[in-house]
Every structure is written in C-alpha cells, then in structure tokens.
N, C-alpha and C positions, 0 to 999 in steps of 0.2 A: 615608515611602515608601521603600524602602531600595535602591537600585540595581536588583537583580535584581528585587523586585517593580515597577519602573518599564519595565525591560525587557520582562518578560511582558507589563503591561497594551498597552505598547504594539505588542507583535506580536499580541494578540488585537485590539487597537481596527481593528488596518491588515485583518488576515485579516476579520473581519465587517463594517466599515462603510467601507473603503479609504481613502488615505492620506491626502485633506484632514481626515478626519474625524479621524483619528491624529495629525496633525501638531498639529493645536488640542488633542485630549484631552492628549499626552504633555506638552505647553507647560504645562495647565492642571494636570497631576499636579505637573510640576516647580517651578513660582510658585508655587501656592497663587491665590487670587482674582483676579482682574484683570477691566479691563473691556475694554468692546470695541475700544478706539481703540489701546490696548498691546497686544492678543491681533495684530491685523492691522498690525502693525508689527513686534513682534519674529519671528513666525511668516513673515514673507516671502509673506503672501498675501491676496490679493485682501478687497476687505470683501463683497462677495455670495456670495464661497465661504465665509469665515470663518462668516457669518451662515448660511449652507445646514448647514455642521456642527453650530455650536450647534443649530441645530432641529433634529437628529440627535440628537445627543447630549442634550437636555432630551427628545425624546419618548421616548430607551427610558432615563430617568431616571441617565442616564451624568453628568450637572452639574443643577445648581441653583443659583440667581444669587438677590442680596439686594441692598439697597439700602444705597447708601456715605452714610455722614453728608454727602457733601457734595452726593446729589440722583444720580450716577449709578450704572448698576446694574452691580452684578459677579459673574460666574459662578466655579463653582468647583466641580471635579470630584469626585464620589464615586469614591473611588477602592478602596473594598472592591469596589462593583459593578463595576467594572473588571473584576478578579477573578475575577466570578462567572461570566461569559460560557463562563468553560471549563466549569462546570457545565450548560450550557443542554444537550446531548446527555441528561444523567444526570436533568432536569428534564420532558423531552418520554418518555425509556424510563420514567419511574415513571408520569405519566399514562396512557400505554398498557395498563400491567399494573394501574391502579387502574380505569380508567375507559373503556379500548378503542379503537378508533381514531377515537371523536369526542374522547374526552377526550383525546387525542395532537395532534389534531388543531388542537382547541382552545391548548392551549398550546403549539402551534407556532407559530401567528398570531400571538399576545400576544407569543411573543417575538421575533420579524418586525418586528412593529408597535410595540412598546412599549407603547401601549396602545391599546385600540382601544374603541369601542361593542358593546352587548350585541346589535343588530340586526347589524351587519355582522360582527361574526365569527361571529356562527349564519350568515348568508348567508353568508360564505368558504367555509366547513368543511359546509355541506351541497351546495353545487358542487363541491367538492376532491372529497367520497365519493359522490357522483352520479355523475364519470365515473370512478371506480374501479367502480363496479356494473358487472354486464352484464345482459343481457336487458332492458335500457331501464328497468330500475326506475331510481327518484329516491328521495334521502333526504326526508323531512317534516322542515323548519323546527322542529316540537315534539318532535323525539326530539333534535335537537341542543340545544336548548331547554334538553329534563331531564339530558341529560348537566352543562350550564353549570350547571345549579342546583345538580348536586350537587359538583360542584368546589367553588362558593359556599358550600354548607351544610358543606363540610369545610375550609373556608378555604384553598383552594389557588389560589383565584385572591379578587382583592378590588377595591372601590374605589380609582381613582387619589385619593391625599391634596393639596391643593391646588388646580390646575387643574383635576380631575377634572369638577367639576361646572357649570364656564364652556367648557370647551374651548377657552378663550382661552389664546395662549401669550407668555412676554417680549415686550415690544419691543426689537428688536434694534438702536434705532437710538439706545439710549443713554437714552431717555425713561421715565417713572416706568410702572412695567406697571400693567396692571388688574390690582386687589382680588382676590384668589383666593378661593373659596367652600371652607371646609373643611368635612371630615366630620363629623359631630358628634359622633358616638360609635361605640363600635367594633362596636357590633350591626349598625349601617346599613353598618358597610365590606363587612358580605359579607350585605347584602338585595338579593334581583333586584328591580327597581323592574317595577309594574303591568305587561305588556307583552304584546300580544297578538300571535304571528307565525303570519301563513296563508302558505303555500304550500311546496313546495320547489325543491331547488335543480336547476340547469341542466346541461345540457351545453352546450359550446364547440362551435360552430359550425367546421364547416372552412370556408377561404379560397375555395373552389370554391360551395358554399354560400351564401357571403354577397356573391359576385359575382353570383347567381342571383339572388338574392329581394332584394325593392324593401324598403326601409325601410318603407312599408306594412302588405308582408303577413306582417313578421318576425313573430313570437310576442313578447308582451310578458309581463312577470314578474308571475307573481302578486303579489297586495299580500300589504306587510307594516305593519301598523300598529301604530305604536310610542306608546305614551301617555307616555312618559319617557325619551328618546332622547339627553340631553346628559348622560349620568351615563359616563366612562370607566373601564374595568377593563385591569386589567394583573397580571401574575403575582405572589404573595404568595410569596418568596423564603424566607423564613425559616422557611413552615408547609413545604415541601419539605425543608429543612434538618432540623428536628424531625422527618419522617417519615424520612430517612438516619439520623438518629443514634437514632432506635426499631429501623430494621431492623437496626442494628450490634448493638443489645444484645440484639436475640431470637436475632441469628446466634451471639453470643458464648454466652448460655445454652445454647443447644441444644449446642454441641461443650465445653461445660465437663459439661452433666448430659446432658439426652436431651430426645425431640421432646416429652416432656409438658410439661416444665417451660416450654419456649419457649412453649408454647401458651398456656399460665395467663399469662408475661410479657405474651404478646402481649395478650392480652383485655384484660390491666389496664394497657396502653398504649394500647389500643382505647379505653378508657370514658374514660380521661380526655385524650384528646391535644384535645378544642377548651376544656376548662375552664383546662386547663395552660400557661402560657404557653412561649413555648420556651426562654427562660432561669432557668426556677423550679430550684433545687434540688431540688423532690420535686417529684410526683405529687399530686393529691388522695387522701387515707386512702380506700380501698375495704374493705369488710368482705369475712368469708369467705363469708357466704351473697350479698352482690351477685357477688360475681366466680364462684359459681358458677351463678346465673341466666344471666350472659351470654358462658359458657361456650358455643364455636358448638355446633347442635345435635346434628352427629354425631357430638361425641365424647364418649364413653361410660366416663365416671368418676365414682364416686362421692363422697358429700360428704365422706367419711371420708380417699380416698386424697387428696382435694382440700389437705382440712388435710395430711398429711402433707406434700404435695407445699410448702404454703406456710411449713410448717414447715422443712425442708429449705432452702428457699432463704434462710431469711432466717437460719437458724443458718449458711449457706457462707461461708467466710470468701471468696468472690467478693462484694462487697459492692452485689448489685445491687440484690437486695429487703431493706426494711425493715420491721418492725413497730412501727406509733405506737401501739395500744392492744388492749384486748381485749372491747370490746363489738364484737355481731353475732358471735360468732364468731370474732372478732380480725382488727385491719383492720390493712391491708397498704400499705406506699408503695415507688415504684421510686425510687432513690433517684442522680437523674439524671447529679449532677455529679461521683459515686464511681464511678460507674459509667463515664460517661469516663475519666475519670482511670487506672481499670484499662486500659482498651482502650490508651489512649494510652501508660501503661507499655508495655504489651504490645510495639505496636510499638516502641517506642525497645528492650526488649529480643531485637526479632527483626534490626532494623537493625543493633545491634552485635554479635549473632551471625552476619549474612550477607557484615558487613565484617570482623570481626575473628576468628571462631571462637568454636567452643560456649565455651571456659574463658575467654575475654576476658566473653562473656554470663555465666557462672557468678559472677565478680566482679561486673560490673553489678550482676547481681541480689542479691549478696550485701550490697553498698552501698545498693542501694533500700531493702534491707530493718532494718540495723543503724545505715542514716545515716551515723556519722561510726566508721573504723574506720584504728589507723597498718597499714604495711606488714606486719609480724610477724601482726597480727590475722588480714589478709588472709590470708595464706600458712597460718595453723593453720586457719582458719573453710575455706577453699576446698581446703584441703588441694593445693596447690598448691605444687612447687620454689621456694623464695629468686628464685633466677633468675628462672625464667619470669614470675612473677607479677610481678616488680619489670619485667620487660619489657610486659608485658602494661599494666601501672597505668601508665607513661610513654606507651605508644602512645595509651592514651583522652584521656590527659592533652593532648597536644600537639593532638587533635583538639576538646578542649574539652566531652567527656564526661563527664568526670570531673574535679573539682576538688580544689586540696591549701592546705589551713588551717595556718598556723602557730599554734602554743599555747606562746609562750616560759614558765621555769620565772621567768627572773630579765630586768632589764630589756635585760641587752647582747645578747637575742637570741642568744646560743652555741648553735651545732648541738646539743653536745651533752647543752645543757638547754633543747631544744625539742621538744615535739610533734607531728611532723606526721600531720595526717588528712587521709585521702583521702574524698570525699565525691562523691554525685552530687545536683547541683539539677536534680531532672526540668522545671520550668518553663524555664530555659536551655536547658537540652538540645534540649528540644521547639522553641524558637523557633529555635535554629539549625539543627535538621533538617528545620525548616519553610521555611526560606531555601534549604536544598538542593533541598528538590523543587521549589520554584518553579523553581527552575536548572534542574532535568531537565525539565521539562516547558518550557520555553522552547528546551531545546537540541534536544528532541521536534518543537516545531513547525519551528525552525530545520530540521531534519531534511527532515522533511517537506515545505516550501516547497521545499527543493532537490531534491529529489529530484522533485519535478513540475516545477521549472524546467527540468532537465536534459532529462525526455523530452517536454517542452511541444511540441515538434513530431510525434512518433509518438501522441503522446494527440489534438493538431487533427486529423489523420490519422483513427484511431479512431473518432472522434466524426462526422464527415466520413459514413463509410462507412457506418454506424449511422442514419444520416440519411437516407440513400439507399435502404437497405433500408426501414427504417422506410415510407416514402415507396410505394416498390414492393410492400410487403407489401398497404396502403391501397388500390392501385390493381387487386392480385391480378396479380402477375407471375407466372411460371412459376417454376419451383425451380431450373433450371436458371441461368436469369439472377441469382436471388438470389445462387446457388454461387459465381457468375461475378465477383459484385461484392465476396462476402466473401475471395474470393484475391486481391484487391488490396492485403491486408496480409498480408507473408508469413510464413512458419513461425519464422524468430530475428525477425522483429517482435513476433508474437506471445506468442513465447516472454518477450520483453522489458515487453510489456506484462504476463501474469501475473506476472514478477518483482516488477514495480513497487506493482502490486495490493496484492500481497502483505506488499510490505515498510512501503507504508501503512498497510494493516490491523492490521499491527502496531506500529506506531505510533501511531494512532488508540488500539489499545486500553491500549496503555503507558500514555497518558494519562492514562486512567480507572482505571485504578491507580492510578496516583503519586496521581491525587486523589482517591481513599480515602483515601490517607495525608494528605493533605493537610486534609480536613475533618474527620477526628478531632482530627488537632494542632492546627488551629484552634480547635475545640468545646475542647478541656483548656484553651486558652492562655486563650480570653476566659469559661472560666466559672471560672477559676481569679484572671481579675484582676477578676473583678465578685466573686468572694468577698474578695479581698483589699479593695476597694474597700468 
C-alpha cells in the first residue's frame, strides 16, 4: 500500500471508528501481520483498548487473523476493504434505489454493525421504519423479511464466511481461536434459512412514559420465532461493484447511441447478473430470441428492430457488445473487460483535456490509437505546429502520461542515429491517476474536518437550539416562544451556518464524483492484471 493509500485509510478509519481503531488499523497496514503483544507495545495503547479495537476491525471485516507456526495469533489488515469505506454512501443509495426504504435501512444497518443475524437486522429495520411512520402505523416484520430475501436472492447480501455460522470471535489473548465453520458452497451463501418472524416494529417510548410506567405494565414485544439464528450476514461488496460497472456501461451506451440501445444492453446485463462472476471477461451468451422475450413489457419494439440494434451494437467501434454465434437468431455477449478499458481510456482522455487542453488531448488520443510515433509523425497526424507539439509532448512526459522509448540504429546510441518514439501506457497512466484521485479524496476529507473544527462552537450552539425547539414543540409550546428560541442564533451566525452547510455539501459531492473515477480506474487495473496473469 502506498503512502497516499495509507493516509486515506487512516482518515477513513478515524472518521468512522475513532482514534484508537485508526491507530491500531494504521499500524497493521504499515507493518503487516503482527501478534497482539507487538501491537500493544508499538502503538502505546493499553491491552484492553487494543482488544476492543481488534474486535471492531474483525466485526467489520477489516482485519483477519491466522495462526503462526509458533502457535500464536497474528492479525492482518485488509487494506482494500479499508478504502471501500469511502463507498458506503453509494452502497446505501443503490439499495434505496432498487429496494426502497427497507432495503436502504437493511444495508445501512449491516454496514454500521459489520455483520448481523437475520432476526436482529429485521427487528432493527422494522423499528426504525415504524418510528418514521405517521398515524400510529407499524411496519410488519414480514415485509422487511421479504426485502431482505430479495437482497439475498440478487446477492447484495451474503452469509459471512469463516466465523459466520458459529458467532464466535477469535481469542485476543494469543490462544488458539475456535475452528470456524465454513460455508460449503456458493448457493448456501445466498440462501435464507428457515425462519418465522412474527410481529411488527415498535416505537421508542418517551422518557416521561418510561418514568410513569412500571416494568410490569410496559407492553412486551411480539414474539420472534427463529429456527436458525446462528448465521451472520454481511454486505456483498463485489455484487455492488458489479452493479456500478453495469450502470456505467449502460450510461456509456446511452450517451454514444440512444435510449433503446441502452435498454437492450441493460436487459442483457440483468439476464446474466447472477450467472456471471464479477471478474468474468464476458457475460453468458444470450440469443436474440431470449433478449426479445426478456425486454421490459412496456418497451414496444419488434423482433426485426431488435436484431438491427444488436447488429449495430456488435459492429460499433465501441467494443461493448460482441457476437459469439449464430444460433437462435444470433448469440451476443457483453465484453466486460473491453467495456471497462474503454471507460477508463475515456476518463484518461478527459483528465488530459481538462488539465492540458484540447490539443494535448488530441495528441493523447492519437498516441493511444497509433501506439508509437515519432515527434514529426505526431506533428503531421495531429496537424499541430512543431514547437507547440514539442511543448505539449514534454508537458505530458513530465507528468508520466506519455513515455519516450529510444531505439538506436547503432550500438553507440548516437542521437542522430536513434529513433525516439512517444507512446502511452494506459495501465501505468491509470495507476498514476488513481494515486492522484486517492490524494484528492484525502485532501477533501481533511478540508471537511477543518471546516467542521473551525465552526465547532457554532455547530454545538445550533444543535442545542434545535433540541430545545424540538422538546418545546413536543410539549405544545406557542409560536412566539419558539420564535424567541430561534432568535438565539443571530443573523450573521445563521449566514455562517448556511455557508458551512453549502461548503460541506460541495465537499461531499466532490468525494462521490472522485470515487466514480476511482471505481473505473480500479476496475480497469484489476481486469488488466487478471488478463495478464
């Protein structure tokens, strides 16, 4: 892990889990697998605090443990999962878009707790949904259970491997941990156990009601009958990443061609989303007849028009759809690796254009297509004057977006008898820009924390005023009294709060936008390395 990734991981751990967890996690990222006694001595933290921090990291899947050959336990951080914390809001928003409020809260609870049993997640979500309902309505456990089943059927949630079926945690005393019970096959990873959930969500009781009511008179919860409640569930991040990749491909096809083409590609991806692994180079071959039958019911296009669209997509220079056979009216696949490579290249071209201008972007695209060119050839093909082309090539060369290769004609490497070829290495350029994106996100987090720290007193005052107003509204206070409380925050302070809120919202939006680029670049690098290996 690079220094930039270490800094970003440290900031994310501190922001979400606190200073002690961040200290332990950062130490493990920097040094690798370490036993408990070394973590305690090197971090300067008490044994109890280190144990609690390790429990938090283990609960959220950020740390794994293994037995050393000498008989003690070593802990090792999952560096990639630490960086995935940045994508938590996107996971939650995706669940809300696909499965509504219940899906959103299920994913949110699983992310907050790391892993949960089915009954605990359903009960917690039902209680939260009930509190947000009006007219005294309650959310049935069965409705939340149905949404959870949909998430499992589409592989967005899965059983926890390793410790999932025992519910045990490894010993932090250095002794041998209990042997975990592994999930046997992939099918069981997404199978809901036979459970019976009876009841509905409960609202929180106010403090006055709690003081006035005795323990015997308080209503009891409806029973929850669970046949198998020893299974823990977690978020399947790979499935979310597969969904993000599919949405990026659909959006690219829509921008390049039209809405009908994107709907056809969406149908093909939806048909193979469960049967195709997240790192597969192609989707499963689908015949034209199967695609036609699977199109949305309200989408009225004939079979002949569908065949024409599929032919256009497979013949288009954009290598998203490919023809794999002629049976059943023709079979087609989505070229996932080529699509990701095309999206990553588009991101690289866009970054070059924003940073160096349209003429540099023209030279960059030219080098991507022609692979190797001399300076004179670049000038001729790009139709740019020699001096400008030379300056632009040197600018991109100085930031490692362009490489220069020397091919000597003679062994003495004399400049007059040497070819100097410019080229673009997309993989190395993507890695370099990925590190810059990590640095950008870390700077955005630092800036947001700085803004919050500088206005800490004003934020605390605003929270106190809001709490007073909420309590007075609950007791039926008059409008004049509420207005008097609101005036405790002066006009300049209110303007300062508005500016702070606007700045923080911009920083949050920037983080999400940069993460989109990070996801494309990471996917391209991973697919390229998988192809090489």
